[in-house]
N, C-alpha and C positions, 0 to 999 in steps of 0.2 A: 519638072516640078521642083519646088524649092527643097533643098536639103534640110533635114530636121535640125542640123547643127548650125545652120546659118543664122546670122543675126537678123532681127526683124526689119532693119532698115537697109539691108544689103544682102547680096547672095553669098557673101564671104562669111567665114566663121570668126570666132573671138580671137584666135591666135593671129590671124592676118590683120585684123583691125588693130590689136594692141601693138603689133610690130610696126604698122604704119604710123601710129601715134608716137611711138618711141623714136623712130627714125626722123619723123617730121619735127616734133617739138622738143625732144631731148637731143637728138643728133643734128637738128637744124638742116636736114638734107633737102635738096630740091626734089620736085616730083620725078624728074629724070633720074636722079641718083637713087631714089627709093625704088623706082622701077628696076634699075640695074641690080640692086641688092637682091631683090626677090628673084630675078632671073638667074643670077649667078649662084646664089646661096641655096635657093629652094627649087629652082627650075620652074617657077611660076611666072607666067607672062602677064604683067599688069601695065597698061598704058598710063601715061600721065593723066589722061582724062578719067581713067578708072579710079586712080588715087584721089583726084580732085572730087569726083562724085561721091566717093566713099566718105570723105571728110564733110562734104556739104550735107549729105543725107544723115550722117551721125549727129551733126550739129542741130539739124531740124528736129530729129527724133528725141535726142537727149535733153533738149532745152526744157520741154515740158516736164520731163522726169526730174530735172534738177530743181525746178521751181516747186515741185511736189515735195521733194526732200527737205527743202528749206522750210516749207510750211509745217512739215512733220517735226522738224527740230524745234521750231518756235512753239509747238503745241505741247512740248514736254514740260515736266515740273521744274527741271533745272537745265540750263544751257551752260555747258562748259566751253569757254572760249580762250583762244591763244593765237599767237601769230609768230612767224619766223621769217627772217630775211633769206632771200635767195637771189641768184643771178640769172637774168634772161638776156642772152646775147651781149653779155658784158655789162648790162645795166642792172642797178639795184631794183629789186621788186620784193613783194611780200606775199607769203602764203598764209591766209587766215584759216582758222578751223573753228567750227562750232559743232558741238555734239550734245546729245541728250542721252537718256538711258538706253536708247535703242539704235541710234544711227549717228553718222558723222557726215558733215558737209565741209568741203574745202572751197575757198574763195581766193582766187589769185588776183592781185591788184598791184599797181605801181606805187600805191600810197600806204603809209602806216597811220594815216590820219583818222580822226574820229568818224568821218563819214562812212567808212567801211563797216565799223561796228554798228552804226545806226541802220545801215542797209541790211545787215545780217540779222539783227535783233528784230527789226521791223515793228509790228504791232503785237509782239509776244507779251504775255503776262507772266512768263517764267522767271524764276530766280536766275541770276547771271553770276556764274562762278569764274573769277579771273585772278590774275596775279597782281592786280592793282594798277595796271597801265591806264593812264588818264583817259585814253579814248574810250575805255569801257566804263569808267566811273561816271562819265558824263552822259552815258547812254541810257541808264536806268535810274529809277528813284532809289534812294538810299535803302529803303526797306525791301528792295528786290536784289540788292547787290551783296554777293557773298565773296569773301576773300579766301584764297587758297592757303591752307595751313602749310602745305609742303613748301610753298615759295617763301613764306615768312620764316619758317624754321631753317631752311637752307640759307637764307639771307643772314640769319643770326649766327649760324655756324661759320659762314664765310667771313663775317665781320670780326669774329673772335678767334680765328684760327691761330693767331700769334699771341693771344692774351695769356697771361699767367692763370693758373687754376684758381687763384684767389681773387681774380678780378671781378668787378661788378658786372662787366659785360657777360662773362660766362655764367654768373649767377642769374642774370636776367634771361639768358638763353635757356638755361636749365628750368627756370620757372615757366617759361613758355611751353617747354616740352611737357612738364607736369600738368599744366592747365589743359593742354591738348588731350591728355589721357583721362581727364576727369570723367567724361561721359562713359568711356569704356570701363573705368574702374568703379563706377557707381551706376550700374544698370537699373538700380531701384529708383533713381531720381526721375521724377516726372519732368515733362518739358519745362513747366513753369519753375520748378525747383532748380533744374539745371541752369536756367537763365539767371536766376538770382545768384547762384554760386559763382557762375562765370563772371558776372558783373562785379561781384565782391573781389574776386581774384584779380581782375584787370585793374580795379581801383587800387589795389595794393601795389602792383608793379608800376603803375603810372605815378604813384606818389613817392617812389624811390628817387634818390638823387645821386648823381655822380658826375665828375668832370671827365671821365674816360670817354674818348671819342667813339669807341665801339658801342658803349652803353647808350650814349646819346642818340646815335643813328638808329639803333634797334628800338629804343623807346619812342622816338619820333614816328617811326613807321607803325608801331603798335597804336599810337594815338590816332593816326590817320585811318587805320583799318579796324579799329576796335569793334564797331557795330557789325561790320561784315564778317569779322572773325567769330563773334558770338553767334550770329545768325547761322553761319556755316555749320556750327556744332549743334 
């Protein structure tokens, strides 16, 4: 009879499955090498066909689970998306992430192109929170796109790290921080009132002028992301 701790798609347990995955896809070992590791390190005899079958069975079983997770992410109120580069066998690849309030889905791809964001977002009607990368901004309608405040504030700090305290760049940076805290500082504001105040504050900082490079870069980014930043708050 099947052991209660074995996985539904194989007679082996989670520890064996995860070790096979690590050795195969992180260590890039052959089936023969994986078999040798298990025999020498754990005293467990796994043939090359055992390992091959384990991977095939897991792929068939987990595929439907993965599609279910993607649908559940799309059904959330907000999808938080990001991507990061990584190396696969010495070649550049990308690991995409999309998460909502309850779960996270990872998507590995060779591309950082717009098509991946489209695939992940699919037919969702959720708001999409991103750092402003163009692949995301072209995926959803403007009224569904939220821009991450952590990213723009970090950008503002990085651009002004060498500025003098009296610079317009630092003034603009500090104004962004103040605007970000308006919602927290004024819990009495209704949603409509908050939007009015935020639009007034953004209008003020967008009407400022300076020839400082840091100021111009920050202000230009604010202009591009204004609507999504307001919507995010």
